[in-house]
Backbone bond lengths (Angstrom), bond angles and torsions (degrees), N, CA, C in turn:
res aa  C-N    CA-C-N  psi(-1)  N-CA   C-N-CA  omega(-1)  CA-C   N-CA-C  phi
1 M - - - 1.448 - - 1.534 108.99 -
2 K 1.303 116.84 126.89 1.461 121.77 -179.39 1.521 110.58 -81.49
3 K 1.360 114.07 144.39 1.457 119.63 174.67 1.518 109.11 -72.24
4 E 1.321 115.31 145.03 1.453 118.79 174.80 1.523 107.78 -79.97
5 L 1.311 116.29 128.41 1.455 121.26 -178.27 1.520 110.60 -91.32
6 P 1.334 116.79 149.00 1.464 120.18 177.80 1.522 111.34 -61.77
7 A 1.323 116.51 154.68 1.466 121.11 178.65 1.522 111.17 -68.57
8 C 1.322 116.62 -33.56 1.466 121.62 -177.44 1.529 110.41 -82.06
9 P 1.352 118.41 123.71 1.461 120.42 -179.37 1.529 113.76 -63.49
10 V 1.329 117.51 -31.29 1.472 119.98 177.10 1.525 109.46 -66.15
11 E 1.311 116.31 -40.98 1.464 120.84 178.24 1.529 111.24 -64.84
12 T 1.324 116.77 -37.44 1.465 120.78 176.66 1.525 110.31 -61.22
13 T 1.331 116.72 -46.89 1.460 121.05 179.19 1.521 110.36 -61.01
14 L 1.327 116.25 -45.99 1.465 119.89 179.22 1.529 111.69 -62.36
15 M 1.317 116.72 -36.32 1.457 120.28 178.59 1.537 110.46 -59.62
16 L 1.334 115.81 -36.87 1.464 120.23 -176.69 1.522 113.40 -82.54
17 I 1.334 117.89 -33.13 1.469 119.12 -173.79 1.529 112.90 -130.22
18 S 1.323 118.00 23.47 1.461 120.27 -173.49 1.522 114.04 -69.62
19 D 1.293 117.95 -16.16 1.451 122.07 -179.05 1.529 110.28 -84.24
20 R 1.315 116.81 135.88 1.475 121.71 179.25 1.517 111.61 -51.35
21 W 1.319 116.27 -44.43 1.463 119.60 -175.13 1.515 111.93 -68.82
22 K 1.336 118.07 -35.65 1.464 120.14 -179.47 1.518 111.32 -62.57
23 V 1.309 116.84 -41.36 1.459 120.29 178.35 1.528 109.98 -63.34
24 L 1.332 116.62 -41.24 1.467 119.91 -179.67 1.529 111.80 -71.13
25 I 1.313 117.57 -32.14 1.469 120.90 174.70 1.527 108.90 -63.38
26 I 1.325 116.36 -45.88 1.471 120.40 178.32 1.525 109.57 -60.84
27 R 1.334 116.25 -45.94 1.477 120.57 179.06 1.530 110.68 -52.82
28 D 1.334 116.33 -46.81 1.464 119.86 -177.55 1.520 112.26 -70.97
29 L 1.326 117.38 -38.50 1.465 120.48 -178.68 1.521 112.93 -75.18
30 L 1.334 117.53 -14.34 1.465 119.56 174.48 1.527 110.93 -62.34
31 N 1.333 116.57 -22.45 1.468 121.47 178.13 1.523 112.80 -84.59
32 G 1.326 117.33 -5.74 1.464 120.79 177.97 1.516 112.43 130.23
33 T 1.315 115.36 -179.95 1.458 124.04 -177.84 1.524 110.90 -61.30
34 M 1.332 115.40 140.62 1.463 120.49 178.18 1.519 110.01 -138.27
35 R 1.329 114.74 152.20 1.460 121.01 174.04 1.522 109.08 -86.56
36 F 1.334 115.63 163.59 1.461 121.72 -177.61 1.529 110.97 -55.28
37 G 1.311 117.30 -49.07 1.460 121.38 -178.12 1.518 112.78 -62.64
38 E 1.325 116.36 -37.14 1.462 120.56 177.64 1.523 110.64 -64.10
39 L 1.332 116.05 -43.67 1.467 120.40 178.00 1.525 110.47 -62.58
40 K 1.321 116.77 -45.12 1.469 120.49 -178.74 1.522 110.63 -59.84
41 R 1.325 117.24 -44.12 1.470 121.23 179.02 1.532 111.38 -65.52
42 S 1.322 116.91 -42.35 1.469 119.98 -176.47 1.528 111.94 -69.25
43 L 1.330 116.97 -26.02 1.461 120.57 -177.48 1.532 112.59 -89.34
44 G 1.300 117.53 -11.75 1.467 119.88 175.53 1.512 114.06 73.91
45 G 1.331 117.56 -101.08 1.456 122.17 -169.20 1.514 117.55 -80.59
46 I 1.298 119.56 8.46 1.468 121.05 -178.61 1.526 110.01 -76.97
47 S 1.329 116.34 140.12 1.464 120.11 176.26 1.524 109.40 -82.90
48 Q 1.318 115.86 158.68 1.460 120.78 179.18 1.530 110.28 -61.18
49 K 1.331 116.66 -39.32 1.464 121.80 -179.21 1.533 111.26 -62.36
50 V 1.335 116.88 -46.34 1.465 120.98 -178.73 1.527 110.50 -68.02
51 L 1.339 116.82 -42.14 1.464 120.01 178.74 1.523 110.37 -60.80
52 T 1.315 117.15 -45.38 1.466 121.24 179.13 1.528 110.66 -60.51
53 A 1.324 117.14 -46.53 1.472 121.12 -179.15 1.526 110.98 -63.70
54 D 1.335 117.30 -43.12 1.464 120.06 -179.50 1.522 111.44 -66.79
55 L 1.326 117.68 -40.73 1.461 120.67 178.66 1.525 110.54 -63.58
56 R 1.314 117.37 -41.83 1.480 120.82 178.10 1.524 110.90 -62.93
57 S 1.332 115.93 -44.45 1.457 120.51 179.87 1.530 110.75 -62.71
58 M 1.316 116.65 -42.88 1.461 120.88 -179.34 1.526 111.23 -68.24
59 E 1.327 116.70 -32.14 1.465 120.26 176.01 1.531 109.84 -68.14
60 E 1.335 116.81 -43.15 1.466 121.14 178.75 1.526 111.74 -61.27
61 C 1.322 117.06 -35.24 1.470 122.00 -179.42 1.523 112.08 -81.02
62 G 1.321 117.43 -7.83 1.456 120.71 178.52 1.519 114.39 84.77
63 L 1.348 117.36 18.33 1.463 120.03 179.52 1.527 112.49 -84.75
64 L 1.327 116.68 -25.34 1.463 119.79 179.40 1.514 110.54 -147.82
65 T 1.322 115.09 164.29 1.464 120.82 175.43 1.520 108.16 -116.81
66 R 1.315 114.17 152.14 1.462 122.66 179.94 1.516 107.04 -118.95
67 R 1.327 115.62 126.40 1.461 119.40 179.29 1.521 109.04 -121.32
68 V 1.347 115.20 123.10 1.457 121.62 -179.62 1.519 108.30 -105.05
69 Y 1.327 116.00 127.03 1.464 121.31 177.92 1.523 108.65 -96.13
70 P 1.332 117.28 135.81 1.472 120.55 -178.06 1.532 111.20 -77.42
71 E 1.319 115.49 72.26 1.461 121.89 179.99 1.521 108.47 -126.07
72 V 1.315 115.12 166.85 1.460 120.43 173.90 1.518 107.33 -121.52
73 P 1.335 118.80 118.10 1.465 126.44 -6.46 1.525 111.11 -70.38
74 P 1.336 117.12 157.96 1.461 120.14 -177.55 1.532 111.15 -61.41
75 R 1.310 115.03 140.89 1.463 121.38 175.41 1.521 107.10 -109.11
76 V 1.328 116.00 127.43 1.462 121.86 -178.87 1.525 108.08 -123.26
77 E 1.330 115.90 129.92 1.458 120.96 179.81 1.526 110.00 -122.58
78 Y 1.327 114.37 146.65 1.458 121.79 -179.57 1.517 109.12 -119.79
79 T 1.331 115.57 135.59 1.458 122.54 -178.96 1.522 108.57 -138.09
80 L 1.327 116.75 139.39 1.462 119.71 175.94 1.523 110.11 -69.34
81 T 1.313 115.52 142.36 1.462 121.47 172.82 1.528 107.68 -81.33
82 E 1.330 116.43 178.12 1.465 119.83 174.73 1.530 110.20 -58.91
83 T 1.329 116.34 -38.15 1.465 120.28 177.74 1.518 110.57 -62.90
84 G 1.324 116.70 -45.02 1.459 120.36 177.61 1.518 112.04 -63.09
85 L 1.326 116.68 -42.81 1.468 120.91 178.55 1.522 111.76 -63.71
86 S 1.335 116.60 -28.97 1.460 119.48 -179.29 1.526 112.31 -68.17
87 L 1.337 118.30 -9.57 1.464 121.89 176.78 1.533 112.34 -82.71
88 K 1.328 117.99 -3.76 1.467 120.98 -179.00 1.523 112.48 -54.84
89 P 1.337 120.26 -47.29 1.472 118.88 178.88 1.537 112.76 -60.82
90 V 1.322 116.95 -32.77 1.464 120.65 178.42 1.528 109.18 -65.15
91 L 1.335 117.04 -47.97 1.460 120.63 179.16 1.520 111.75 -66.98
92 D 1.337 117.30 -36.41 1.466 120.17 176.21 1.528 110.58 -61.49
93 S 1.328 116.87 -41.97 1.469 120.96 178.22 1.525 110.88 -65.55
94 M 1.329 117.02 -40.88 1.461 120.56 177.94 1.529 110.56 -62.95
95 S 1.316 116.39 -40.28 1.463 121.16 179.30 1.526 111.01 -64.43
96 A 1.318 116.65 -46.64 1.464 120.89 179.74 1.523 110.53 -62.83
97 W 1.319 117.41 -42.62 1.450 121.11 178.86 1.528 110.52 -62.63
98 G 1.339 116.37 -44.00 1.460 121.07 179.24 1.526 112.06 -61.62
99 E 1.313 116.99 -40.42 1.468 120.93 177.28 1.532 111.01 -62.07
100 R 1.332 116.03 -47.02 1.472 119.89 178.56 1.519 111.24 -60.19
101 Y 1.317 116.12 -43.38 1.458 120.84 -179.92 1.532 110.57 -61.34
102 K 1.331 116.16 -46.42 1.463 120.13 179.65 1.533 111.42 -59.92
103 E 1.328 116.67 -41.39 1.461 120.37 179.49 1.526 111.69 -64.29
104 E 1.312 116.74 -40.14 1.458 121.61 -176.18 1.534 113.35 -78.89
105 H 1.325 116.59 -25.78 1.459 120.01 -172.79 1.531 114.27 -117.99
106 A 1.304 116.47 10.47 1.477 118.74 -178.43 1.506 111.58 -83.17
C-alpha cells in the first residue's frame, strides 16, 4: 500500500528529508557507496539506533538501496538510488545558501 503524499511538493520533499541526519546521510552517500560503520563515523554524533531507523526509512522511500553480503561478519553497504542522487541539486543549493549566510552573519 502506497503512502498518500502531501499536495504541496515542498511538503513532500520535507517529508522525505526533514530529519537532520537524513540530509547528512545523503550528503555522504553522494560520494559513493558506504558501509554502516563508515556512515556512523562520518556523521559523528548519531546513535546506532537512529542511523538504523533513518536508513530503513530512506530505503522504504526509495532514496537508497541496502546490499547485504553473505559473509561473517555480515557486510552491509548503502548506495543512493537515482531518486536519492536526484537530490544533489537540493543539497548543493542548501550548501551555497549556508555559505552565503555564514559570510553575511559571521
